[in-house]
C-alpha positions in Angstrom: 94.2 115.8 114.2 93.6 118.2 111.2 92.0 117.6 107.9 95.5 118.2 106.3 96.9 115.4 108.5 94.2 113.0 107.1 95.0 113.9 103.5 98.8 113.5 104.2 98.2 110.1 105.8 96.0 109.1 102.9 98.6 110.2 100.4 101.6 108.7 102.1 100.3 105.5 103.6 96.8 104.6 102.4 97.3 104.9 98.7 100.4 102.9 98.8 99.0 99.8 100.5 95.7 100.0 98.7 97.5 100.2 95.4 99.4 97.0 96.3 96.2 95.2 97.1 94.5 96.5 94.0 97.4 95.5 91.8 97.0 91.9 92.7 93.7 91.3 90.9 92.9 94.8 89.6 90.1 94.8 92.3 89.9 96.7 95.6 88.1 94.6 98.2 84.8 96.1 99.3 85.8 96.3 102.9 88.6 98.7 102.0 86.2 100.8 99.9 83.8 101.0 102.8 86.5 102.5 105.0 87.5 105.1 102.4 83.8 106.0 101.9 83.3 106.4 105.7 86.5 108.5 106.0 85.4 110.9 103.3 81.9 111.1 104.7 83.4 112.4 107.9 85.5 114.9 105.9 82.3 116.0 104.2 80.7 116.7 107.5 83.3 119.4 108.2 82.5 121.4 105.0 78.8 120.6 104.4 77.4 120.0 107.9 79.7 122.5 109.7 80.8 119.9 112.3 84.0 120.1 114.3 87.0 119.8 112.0 89.2 118.2 114.7 86.6 115.6 115.7 85.6 114.6 112.1 89.2 114.5 110.9 90.0 112.2 113.8 87.2 109.9 112.8 88.2 110.0 109.2 91.8 109.1 110.2 90.5 106.2 112.2 88.6 104.8 109.3 91.6 105.1 107.0 93.8 103.4 109.6 91.4 100.5 110.0 91.3 100.2 106.2 95.1 100.0 106.1 95.1 97.4 108.8 92.7 95.3 106.7 94.9 95.8 103.7 98.0 94.7 105.6 96.1 91.5 106.6 95.1 90.9 102.9 98.7 91.4 101.9 99.8 88.8 104.4 97.1 86.4 103.1 98.3 86.9 99.5 101.9 86.4 100.7 101.0 83.1 102.5 99.2 81.9 99.3 102.2 82.8 97.1 104.8 81.3 99.4 102.8 78.0 99.6 102.8 77.9 95.8 106.6 78.4 95.7 107.2 76.0 98.6 104.7 73.5 97.4 106.2 73.2 93.9 107.7 69.9 92.9 111.2 71.3 93.4 113.8 70.4 95.9 114.6 73.9 97.3 117.5 72.4 99.3 119.6 72.4 96.2 119.3 76.1 95.5 122.3 78.2 96.6 124.1 75.2 98.2 121.3 74.6 100.6 121.1 78.1 102.1 118.0 79.1 100.1 115.6 76.8 101.9 117.1 77.6 105.3 116.9 81.3 104.7 113.4 80.9 103.2 112.0 79.3 106.3 113.9 81.6 108.7 112.6 84.8 107.0 109.1 83.4 106.7 109.1 82.7 110.4 110.2 86.2 111.1 107.2 87.5 109.1 104.8 85.2 110.9 106.1 86.2 114.3 105.9 89.9 113.5 102.3 89.5 112.2 101.3 87.7 115.4 102.7 90.6 117.4 100.8 93.0 115.3 97.5 91.1 115.8 98.2 90.9 119.6 98.7 94.7 119.6 95.4 95.1 117.8 93.6 92.9 120.3 95.0 95.1 123.0 93.5 98.1 121.3 97.0 99.6 120.7 96.2 100.6 117.1 99.2 102.9 116.6 101.7 100.3 117.6 99.8 97.6 115.6 99.9 99.8 112.6 103.6 100.3 112.9 104.1 96.5 113.4 101.9 95.8 110.3 103.9 98.3 108.3 107.0 96.3 109.3 105.3 93.1 108.2 104.5 94.7 104.8 108.2 95.8 104.3 109.4 92.3 105.3 107.0 90.7 102.8 108.3 93.0 100.0 111.9 92.0 100.8 111.0 88.3 101.1 109.2 88.3 97.7 112.2 90.0 96.0 114.6 87.5 97.5 112.8 84.2 97.3 110.3 84.4 94.5 113.0 84.2 91.8 111.3 82.1 89.2 114.6 81.2 87.5 116.0 79.6 90.6 112.7 77.7 91.3 112.5 76.5 87.7 116.1 75.3 87.8 115.4 73.4 91.1 112.3 71.8 89.5 114.3 70.6 86.5 117.1 69.3 88.8 114.5 67.6 91.0 112.9 65.9 88.0 116.2 64.6 86.8 117.2 63.4 90.2 113.8 61.7 90.8 113.9 60.2 87.3 117.4 58.9 87.7 116.6 57.5 91.1 113.5 55.9 89.8 115.3 54.3 86.8 118.1 53.0 89.1 115.5 51.5 91.4 113.7 49.8 88.5 117.0 48.4 87.1 118.0 47.2 90.5 114.7 45.5 91.0 114.9 43.8 87.7 118.5 42.7 88.3 117.5 41.4 91.8 114.6 39.5 90.3 116.9 37.9 87.7 119.5 36.9 90.4 116.8 35.5 92.7 115.3 33.5 89.8 118.7 32.0 89.0 119.4 31.1 92.6 116.0 29.4 93.0 
C-alpha cells in the first residue's frame, strides 16, 4: 500500500460516500470525522515522524475503509427511514402502475436487505475487502431504488386516489347503515 493509493481511494470512494451522508443533513457524523482524522494522522507520521510509508499508508487506508463501512451503514439507515415514510403514507401503493409498483417495491427492498445482511456477515467474518464490495453494491442498489420508487408524483396521486376511495366507501357505508336502519324500523 502506498500513500498514493490512499489518496486515490480517498478521492474515488471516500469523498463520494461521505458527500452523500453529509448532503442528507449538511452534517458529517463525528464517527466518520474520527476515521478521517486517524487516517491523516497516519499519513502525517510518514512525513513528520519518518515512519514507514508502507505501514502507515496501510493503517490510513484501514481507517478510511472503516469510515466508509460506517457511512454505508448510515446510508442504509437513512434509506430504511425514507422507505418507511413512503410505505407508511396513507396511500394505497397497490394502485400505482397497475399493481406492479408495490410488488416491485417490496422485491427490490428485500434484495437490498439481503445484500446488506451478507455484507454484515462478511464484516463479522473479518473479510473487510469483500464486505466493502458488498456494501458498495448495497449503496448502488439504494440509489437505483430511490430513483425508481421515491417518485413523489406517483405517491401523491395514490394518496389522493386512496382518500377518494376511502371517502366513497365510507359514505356508501353510512348511507347503507341509514337505509338498513330505516328498513328495520319499518319492519318492526
